mmCIF file of the C-alpha atoms, coordinates in Angstrom:
data_MODEL
# 
_entry.id   MODEL 
# 
loop_
_atom_site.group_PDB 
_atom_site.id 
_atom_site.type_symbol 
_atom_site.label_atom_id 
_atom_site.label_alt_id 
_atom_site.label_comp_id 
_atom_site.label_asym_id 
_atom_site.label_entity_id 
_atom_site.label_seq_id 
_atom_site.pdbx_PDB_ins_code 
_atom_site.Cartn_x 
_atom_site.Cartn_y 
_atom_site.Cartn_z 
_atom_site.occupancy 
_atom_site.B_iso_or_equiv 
_atom_site.pdbx_formal_charge 
_atom_site.auth_seq_id 
_atom_site.auth_comp_id 
_atom_site.auth_asym_id 
_atom_site.auth_atom_id 
_atom_site.pdbx_PDB_model_num 
ATOM 1   C CA . MET A 1 1   ? 0.106   -0.433 0.205   1.00 0.00 ? 1   MET A CA 1 
ATOM 2   C CA . SER A 1 2   ? 1.560   3.204  -0.767  1.00 0.00 ? 2   SER A CA 1 
ATOM 3   C CA . LEU A 1 3   ? 2.216   6.250  1.794   1.00 0.00 ? 3   LEU A CA 1 
ATOM 4   C CA . ILE A 1 4   ? -0.701  7.967  0.754   1.00 0.00 ? 4   ILE A CA 1 
ATOM 5   C CA . GLN A 1 5   ? -3.532  5.150  1.382   1.00 0.00 ? 5   GLN A CA 1 
ATOM 6   C CA . ASN A 1 6   ? -1.628  4.385  4.167   1.00 0.00 ? 6   ASN A CA 1 
ATOM 7   C CA . LEU A 1 7   ? -1.932  8.738  5.548   1.00 0.00 ? 7   LEU A CA 1 
ATOM 8   C CA . PHE A 1 8   ? -5.806  8.971  4.305   1.00 0.00 ? 8   PHE A CA 1 
ATOM 9   C CA . PRO A 1 9   ? -7.355  5.215  4.575   1.00 0.00 ? 9   PRO A CA 1 
ATOM 10  C CA . GLU A 1 10  ? -10.768 6.983  3.468   1.00 0.00 ? 10  GLU A CA 1 
ATOM 11  C CA . LEU A 1 11  ? -9.780  7.465  0.145   1.00 0.00 ? 11  LEU A CA 1 
ATOM 12  C CA . ARG A 1 12  ? -9.784  3.854  -0.949  1.00 0.00 ? 12  ARG A CA 1 
ATOM 13  C CA . ARG A 1 13  ? -13.660 4.641  -0.093  1.00 0.00 ? 13  ARG A CA 1 
ATOM 14  C CA . SER A 1 14  ? -14.313 7.434  -2.158  1.00 0.00 ? 14  SER A CA 1 
ATOM 15  C CA . PRO A 1 15  ? -15.951 6.885  -5.179  1.00 0.00 ? 15  PRO A CA 1 
ATOM 16  C CA . PHE A 1 16  ? -13.865 9.315  -7.212  1.00 0.00 ? 16  PHE A CA 1 
ATOM 17  C CA . TYR A 1 17  ? -10.726 8.159  -6.215  1.00 0.00 ? 17  TYR A CA 1 
ATOM 18  C CA . THR A 1 18  ? -8.295  5.849  -8.670  1.00 0.00 ? 18  THR A CA 1 
ATOM 19  C CA . ARG A 1 19  ? -5.819  4.471  -8.839  1.00 0.00 ? 19  ARG A CA 1 
ATOM 20  C CA . ALA A 1 20  ? -2.853  7.573  -10.028 1.00 0.00 ? 20  ALA A CA 1 
ATOM 21  C CA . PHE A 1 21  ? -1.668  7.232  -5.736  1.00 0.00 ? 21  PHE A CA 1 
ATOM 22  C CA . ASP A 1 22  ? -0.662  3.297  -6.298  1.00 0.00 ? 22  ASP A CA 1 
ATOM 23  C CA . VAL A 1 23  ? 2.857   3.816  -7.221  1.00 0.00 ? 23  VAL A CA 1 
ATOM 24  C CA . PRO A 1 24  ? 6.420   2.260  -6.931  1.00 0.00 ? 24  PRO A CA 1 
ATOM 25  C CA . GLU A 1 25  ? 8.000   1.661  -4.765  1.00 0.00 ? 25  GLU A CA 1 
ATOM 26  C CA . PHE A 1 26  ? 10.775  4.180  -4.314  1.00 0.00 ? 26  PHE A CA 1 
ATOM 27  C CA . SER A 1 27  ? 13.281  0.779  -5.220  1.00 0.00 ? 27  SER A CA 1 
ATOM 28  C CA . GLN A 1 28  ? 11.909  0.131  -9.152  1.00 0.00 ? 28  GLN A CA 1 
ATOM 29  C CA . LEU A 1 29  ? 12.068  3.886  -9.689  1.00 0.00 ? 29  LEU A CA 1 
ATOM 30  C CA . SER A 1 30  ? 15.541  3.613  -8.340  1.00 0.00 ? 30  SER A CA 1 
ATOM 31  C CA . GLN A 1 31  ? 16.302  0.869  -10.943 1.00 0.00 ? 31  GLN A CA 1 
ATOM 32  C CA . LEU A 1 32  ? 14.777  2.612  -13.897 1.00 0.00 ? 32  LEU A CA 1 
ATOM 33  C CA . PRO A 1 33  ? 17.683  4.111  -16.665 1.00 0.00 ? 33  PRO A CA 1 
ATOM 34  C CA . ARG A 1 34  ? 17.793  7.861  -16.436 1.00 0.00 ? 34  ARG A CA 1 
ATOM 35  C CA . PRO A 1 35  ? 17.693  10.054 -18.138 1.00 0.00 ? 35  PRO A CA 1 
ATOM 36  C CA . ALA A 1 36  ? 14.522  8.557  -20.179 1.00 0.00 ? 36  ALA A CA 1 
ATOM 37  C CA . ILE A 1 37  ? 15.968  7.908  -24.178 1.00 0.00 ? 37  ILE A CA 1 
ATOM 38  C CA . ASP A 1 38  ? 13.918  7.588  -27.781 1.00 0.00 ? 38  ASP A CA 1 
ATOM 39  C CA . VAL A 1 39  ? 15.667  5.795  -30.551 1.00 0.00 ? 39  VAL A CA 1 
ATOM 40  C CA . HIS A 1 40  ? 14.380  6.334  -33.715 1.00 0.00 ? 40  HIS A CA 1 
ATOM 41  C CA . GLU A 1 41  ? 15.365  5.967  -37.630 1.00 0.00 ? 41  GLU A CA 1 
ATOM 42  C CA . GLU A 1 42  ? 14.635  8.165  -39.962 1.00 0.00 ? 42  GLU A CA 1 
ATOM 43  C CA . GLY A 1 43  ? 15.395  6.800  -43.446 1.00 0.00 ? 43  GLY A CA 1 
ATOM 44  C CA . ASP A 1 44  ? 19.034  7.715  -43.886 1.00 0.00 ? 44  ASP A CA 1 
ATOM 45  C CA . LYS A 1 45  ? 20.243  8.616  -39.823 1.00 0.00 ? 45  LYS A CA 1 
ATOM 46  C CA . TYR A 1 46  ? 19.221  7.893  -36.396 1.00 0.00 ? 46  TYR A CA 1 
ATOM 47  C CA . VAL A 1 47  ? 17.606  9.981  -34.164 1.00 0.00 ? 47  VAL A CA 1 
ATOM 48  C CA . VAL A 1 48  ? 18.315  10.151 -30.396 1.00 0.00 ? 48  VAL A CA 1 
ATOM 49  C CA . GLN A 1 49  ? 16.458  12.410 -28.474 1.00 0.00 ? 49  GLN A CA 1 
ATOM 50  C CA . ALA A 1 50  ? 16.861  11.838 -24.246 1.00 0.00 ? 50  ALA A CA 1 
ATOM 51  C CA . GLU A 1 51  ? 14.686  14.039 -21.687 1.00 0.00 ? 51  GLU A CA 1 
ATOM 52  C CA . VAL A 1 52  ? 17.641  15.963 -19.324 1.00 0.00 ? 52  VAL A CA 1 
ATOM 53  C CA . ALA A 1 53  ? 15.649  18.808 -18.374 1.00 0.00 ? 53  ALA A CA 1 
ATOM 54  C CA . GLY A 1 54  ? 17.330  20.381 -15.442 1.00 0.00 ? 54  GLY A CA 1 
ATOM 55  C CA . ALA A 1 55  ? 21.213  20.393 -17.561 1.00 0.00 ? 55  ALA A CA 1 
ATOM 56  C CA . LEU A 1 56  ? 22.512  23.195 -18.503 1.00 0.00 ? 56  LEU A CA 1 
ATOM 57  C CA . LYS A 1 57  ? 24.197  22.572 -22.097 1.00 0.00 ? 57  LYS A CA 1 
ATOM 58  C CA . GLU A 1 58  ? 27.589  22.572 -21.169 1.00 0.00 ? 58  GLU A CA 1 
ATOM 59  C CA . ASP A 1 59  ? 27.056  19.716 -18.179 1.00 0.00 ? 59  ASP A CA 1 
ATOM 60  C CA . LEU A 1 60  ? 25.929  18.049 -21.367 1.00 0.00 ? 60  LEU A CA 1 
ATOM 61  C CA . LYS A 1 61  ? 28.648  15.524 -23.764 1.00 0.00 ? 61  LYS A CA 1 
ATOM 62  C CA . LEU A 1 62  ? 28.751  13.822 -26.713 1.00 0.00 ? 62  LEU A CA 1 
ATOM 63  C CA . GLU A 1 63  ? 30.991  10.672 -27.985 1.00 0.00 ? 63  GLU A CA 1 
ATOM 64  C CA . PHE A 1 64  ? 31.205  8.174  -30.134 1.00 0.00 ? 64  PHE A CA 1 
ATOM 65  C CA . GLY A 1 65  ? 33.037  5.077  -29.300 1.00 0.00 ? 65  GLY A CA 1 
ATOM 66  C CA . GLY A 1 66  ? 33.132  1.443  -30.564 1.00 0.00 ? 66  GLY A CA 1 
ATOM 67  C CA . ASP A 1 67  ? 34.890  -0.540 -32.971 1.00 0.00 ? 67  ASP A CA 1 
ATOM 68  C CA . GLY A 1 68  ? 33.408  1.629  -36.387 1.00 0.00 ? 68  GLY A CA 1 
ATOM 69  C CA . GLY A 1 69  ? 32.122  5.186  -33.636 1.00 0.00 ? 69  GLY A CA 1 
ATOM 70  C CA . GLU A 1 70  ? 28.632  3.067  -34.467 1.00 0.00 ? 70  GLU A CA 1 
ATOM 71  C CA . VAL A 1 71  ? 28.000  3.231  -30.033 1.00 0.00 ? 71  VAL A CA 1 
ATOM 72  C CA . LEU A 1 72  ? 26.734  6.739  -28.856 1.00 0.00 ? 72  LEU A CA 1 
ATOM 73  C CA . THR A 1 73  ? 27.364  7.907  -25.095 1.00 0.00 ? 73  THR A CA 1 
ATOM 74  C CA . LEU A 1 74  ? 25.417  10.700 -23.939 1.00 0.00 ? 74  LEU A CA 1 
ATOM 75  C CA . SER A 1 75  ? 26.845  11.413 -20.372 1.00 0.00 ? 75  SER A CA 1 
ATOM 76  C CA . GLY A 1 76  ? 26.096  15.002 -18.038 1.00 0.00 ? 76  GLY A CA 1 
ATOM 77  C CA . LYS A 1 77  ? 24.494  15.575 -14.662 1.00 0.00 ? 77  LYS A CA 1 
ATOM 78  C CA . ILE A 1 78  ? 21.215  17.309 -13.649 1.00 0.00 ? 78  ILE A CA 1 
ATOM 79  C CA . PRO A 1 79  ? 21.965  18.952 -10.559 1.00 0.00 ? 79  PRO A CA 1 
ATOM 80  C CA . GLU A 1 80  ? 19.414  19.445 -7.534  1.00 0.00 ? 80  GLU A CA 1 
ATOM 81  C CA . GLU A 1 81  ? 17.761  22.875 -8.039  1.00 0.00 ? 81  GLU A CA 1 
ATOM 82  C CA . PRO A 1 82  ? 16.755  23.872 -10.946 1.00 0.00 ? 82  PRO A CA 1 
ATOM 83  C CA . ARG A 1 83  ? 18.951  26.199 -12.474 1.00 0.00 ? 83  ARG A CA 1 
ATOM 84  C CA . GLU A 1 84  ? 17.512  29.573 -15.107 1.00 0.00 ? 84  GLU A CA 1 
ATOM 85  C CA . GLY A 1 85  ? 18.637  28.137 -19.115 1.00 0.00 ? 85  GLY A CA 1 
ATOM 86  C CA . ALA A 1 86  ? 18.540  24.819 -17.942 1.00 0.00 ? 86  ALA A CA 1 
ATOM 87  C CA . GLY A 1 87  ? 16.237  23.981 -21.382 1.00 0.00 ? 87  GLY A CA 1 
ATOM 88  C CA . ASN A 1 88  ? 13.474  24.185 -18.634 1.00 0.00 ? 88  ASN A CA 1 
ATOM 89  C CA . GLU A 1 89  ? 12.756  28.045 -18.764 1.00 0.00 ? 89  GLU A CA 1 
ATOM 90  C CA . LYS A 1 90  ? 9.846   27.250 -16.723 1.00 0.00 ? 90  LYS A CA 1 
ATOM 91  C CA . ALA A 1 91  ? 12.125  26.124 -13.206 1.00 0.00 ? 91  ALA A CA 1 
ATOM 92  C CA . VAL A 1 92  ? 10.455  24.746 -10.803 1.00 0.00 ? 92  VAL A CA 1 
ATOM 93  C CA . GLU A 1 93  ? 10.660  27.102 -7.172  1.00 0.00 ? 93  GLU A CA 1 
ATOM 94  C CA . LYS A 1 94  ? 13.492  26.176 -5.614  1.00 0.00 ? 94  LYS A CA 1 
ATOM 95  C CA . ARG A 1 95  ? 12.225  24.230 -2.595  1.00 0.00 ? 95  ARG A CA 1 
ATOM 96  C CA . SER A 1 96  ? 12.634  25.663 1.212   1.00 0.00 ? 96  SER A CA 1 
ATOM 97  C CA . THR A 1 97  ? 14.999  24.036 3.430   1.00 0.00 ? 97  THR A CA 1 
ATOM 98  C CA . ASN A 1 98  ? 12.059  22.913 6.258   1.00 0.00 ? 98  ASN A CA 1 
ATOM 99  C CA . THR A 1 99  ? 10.513  21.131 3.230   1.00 0.00 ? 99  THR A CA 1 
ATOM 100 C CA . SER A 1 100 ? 9.157   18.025 3.295   1.00 0.00 ? 100 SER A CA 1 
ATOM 101 C CA . ILE A 1 101 ? 9.108   15.932 -0.300  1.00 0.00 ? 101 ILE A CA 1 
ATOM 102 C CA . TRP A 1 102 ? 6.661   13.069 -0.089  1.00 0.00 ? 102 TRP A CA 1 
ATOM 103 C CA . HIS A 1 103 ? 7.615   11.803 -3.124  1.00 0.00 ? 103 HIS A CA 1 
ATOM 104 C CA . SER A 1 104 ? 9.628   12.591 -6.630  1.00 0.00 ? 104 SER A CA 1 
ATOM 105 C CA . GLU A 1 105 ? 10.522  10.739 -9.638  1.00 0.00 ? 105 GLU A CA 1 
ATOM 106 C CA . ARG A 1 106 ? 12.798  13.304 -11.013 1.00 0.00 ? 106 ARG A CA 1 
ATOM 107 C CA . PHE A 1 107 ? 16.444  12.476 -12.127 1.00 0.00 ? 107 PHE A CA 1 
ATOM 108 C CA . GLU A 1 108 ? 19.154  14.331 -10.001 1.00 0.00 ? 108 GLU A CA 1 
ATOM 109 C CA . GLY A 1 109 ? 22.731  13.393 -10.473 1.00 0.00 ? 109 GLY A CA 1 
ATOM 110 C CA . SER A 1 110 ? 25.014  12.050 -12.665 1.00 0.00 ? 110 SER A CA 1 
ATOM 111 C CA . PHE A 1 111 ? 25.086  9.811  -15.380 1.00 0.00 ? 111 PHE A CA 1 
ATOM 112 C CA . ALA A 1 112 ? 25.929  8.155  -18.701 1.00 0.00 ? 112 ALA A CA 1 
ATOM 113 C CA . ARG A 1 113 ? 23.593  6.508  -21.464 1.00 0.00 ? 113 ARG A CA 1 
ATOM 114 C CA . SER A 1 114 ? 25.375  4.481  -24.090 1.00 0.00 ? 114 SER A CA 1 
ATOM 115 C CA . VAL A 1 115 ? 23.252  3.332  -27.986 1.00 0.00 ? 115 VAL A CA 1 
ATOM 116 C CA . ARG A 1 116 ? 24.434  0.932  -30.111 1.00 0.00 ? 116 ARG A CA 1 
ATOM 117 C CA . PHE A 1 117 ? 24.167  1.892  -33.305 1.00 0.00 ? 117 PHE A CA 1 
ATOM 118 C CA . PRO A 1 118 ? 23.023  -1.695 -36.058 1.00 0.00 ? 118 PRO A CA 1 
ATOM 119 C CA . THR A 1 119 ? 24.991  0.001  -39.192 1.00 0.00 ? 119 THR A CA 1 
ATOM 120 C CA . PRO A 1 120 ? 27.943  2.577  -39.062 1.00 0.00 ? 120 PRO A CA 1 
ATOM 121 C CA . VAL A 1 121 ? 27.483  6.396  -38.854 1.00 0.00 ? 121 VAL A CA 1 
ATOM 122 C CA . ASP A 1 122 ? 29.111  8.789  -39.991 1.00 0.00 ? 122 ASP A CA 1 
ATOM 123 C CA . THR A 1 123 ? 29.469  10.914 -37.513 1.00 0.00 ? 123 THR A CA 1 
ATOM 124 C CA . GLU A 1 124 ? 31.655  13.905 -39.290 1.00 0.00 ? 124 GLU A CA 1 
ATOM 125 C CA . LYS A 1 125 ? 27.057  15.072 -39.940 1.00 0.00 ? 125 LYS A CA 1 
ATOM 126 C CA . VAL A 1 126 ? 25.944  14.371 -37.147 1.00 0.00 ? 126 VAL A CA 1 
ATOM 127 C CA . SER A 1 127 ? 23.752  17.097 -35.571 1.00 0.00 ? 127 SER A CA 1 
ATOM 128 C CA . ALA A 1 128 ? 22.485  18.103 -31.682 1.00 0.00 ? 128 ALA A CA 1 
ATOM 129 C CA . LYS A 1 129 ? 20.251  20.435 -30.255 1.00 0.00 ? 129 LYS A CA 1 
ATOM 130 C CA . TYR A 1 130 ? 18.998  20.763 -27.110 1.00 0.00 ? 130 TYR A CA 1 
ATOM 131 C CA . GLU A 1 131 ? 15.367  22.866 -26.063 1.00 0.00 ? 131 GLU A CA 1 
ATOM 132 C CA . ASN A 1 132 ? 12.831  22.694 -23.380 1.00 0.00 ? 132 ASN A CA 1 
ATOM 133 C CA . GLY A 1 133 ? 14.905  19.845 -21.631 1.00 0.00 ? 133 GLY A CA 1 
ATOM 134 C CA . ILE A 1 134 ? 15.246  17.720 -25.088 1.00 0.00 ? 134 ILE A CA 1 
ATOM 135 C CA . LEU A 1 135 ? 17.700  16.828 -26.530 1.00 0.00 ? 135 LEU A CA 1 
ATOM 136 C CA . GLU A 1 136 ? 18.184  15.387 -29.958 1.00 0.00 ? 136 GLU A CA 1 
ATOM 137 C CA . VAL A 1 137 ? 20.918  14.409 -31.695 1.00 0.00 ? 137 VAL A CA 1 
ATOM 138 C CA . GLU A 1 138 ? 20.654  13.109 -36.054 1.00 0.00 ? 138 GLU A CA 1 
ATOM 139 C CA . VAL A 1 139 ? 22.705  11.214 -36.762 1.00 0.00 ? 139 VAL A CA 1 
ATOM 140 C CA . PRO A 1 140 ? 23.422  10.446 -40.441 1.00 0.00 ? 140 PRO A CA 1 
ATOM 141 C CA . LYS A 1 141 ? 24.156  6.817  -41.317 1.00 0.00 ? 141 LYS A CA 1 
ATOM 142 C CA . ARG A 1 142 ? 27.171  5.582  -43.188 1.00 0.00 ? 142 ARG A CA 1 
ATOM 143 C CA . LEU A 1 143 ? 29.034  2.850  -45.075 1.00 0.00 ? 143 LEU A CA 1 
ATOM 144 C CA . LYS A 1 144 ? 32.833  3.242  -43.770 1.00 0.00 ? 144 LYS A CA 1 
ATOM 145 C CA . LYS A 1 145 ? 33.746  2.668  -40.424 1.00 0.00 ? 145 LYS A CA 1 
ATOM 146 C CA . GLU A 1 146 ? 35.707  4.994  -38.224 1.00 0.00 ? 146 GLU A CA 1 
ATOM 147 C CA . GLY A 1 147 ? 37.646  5.950  -35.018 1.00 0.00 ? 147 GLY A CA 1 
ATOM 148 C CA . SER A 1 148 ? 35.900  7.901  -32.051 1.00 0.00 ? 148 SER A CA 1 
ATOM 149 C CA . LYS A 1 149 ? 34.989  11.409 -32.550 1.00 0.00 ? 149 LYS A CA 1 
ATOM 150 C CA . SER A 1 150 ? 33.461  14.139 -29.115 1.00 0.00 ? 150 SER A CA 1 
ATOM 151 C CA . ILE A 1 151 ? 30.289  15.609 -31.030 1.00 0.00 ? 151 ILE A CA 1 
ATOM 152 C CA . GLU A 1 152 ? 28.991  20.007 -29.441 1.00 0.00 ? 152 GLU A CA 1 
ATOM 153 C CA . ILE A 1 153 ? 25.235  20.758 -28.692 1.00 0.00 ? 153 ILE A CA 1 
ATOM 154 C CA . ALA A 1 154 ? 23.770  23.262 -30.487 1.00 0.00 ? 154 ALA A CA 1 
# 
């Protein structure tokens, strides 16, 4: 039973009760890979989108590695408190020192996520942009293999 259900048992008896308060245990949430990413193929390129709201562009790093440069690694850090200019222009107000947090699913801290592409990619023509908390990386396909390379985020 969730914390909300323990504190307010009358919620279960309410005709308006929904399972909205039934959330996974915190231990299950911590096992989810963070940040969340989506990868899809659009014709002659792959597109990777990562939710990194709260991070500054300067705190994010993109690198290619692997034998043929087919592994993209996104790494960086998301601070505990939102900062101005960090991809989420409507940043949440800072918490006061006497705030008690009942539930939090937002990710804070350092991270690294890697994506292995099924075909060789052209690391010379990769583009990346960071807008509204979403990092989007366009990775063109390539027939020829190449080595490691770092990518600048616009």
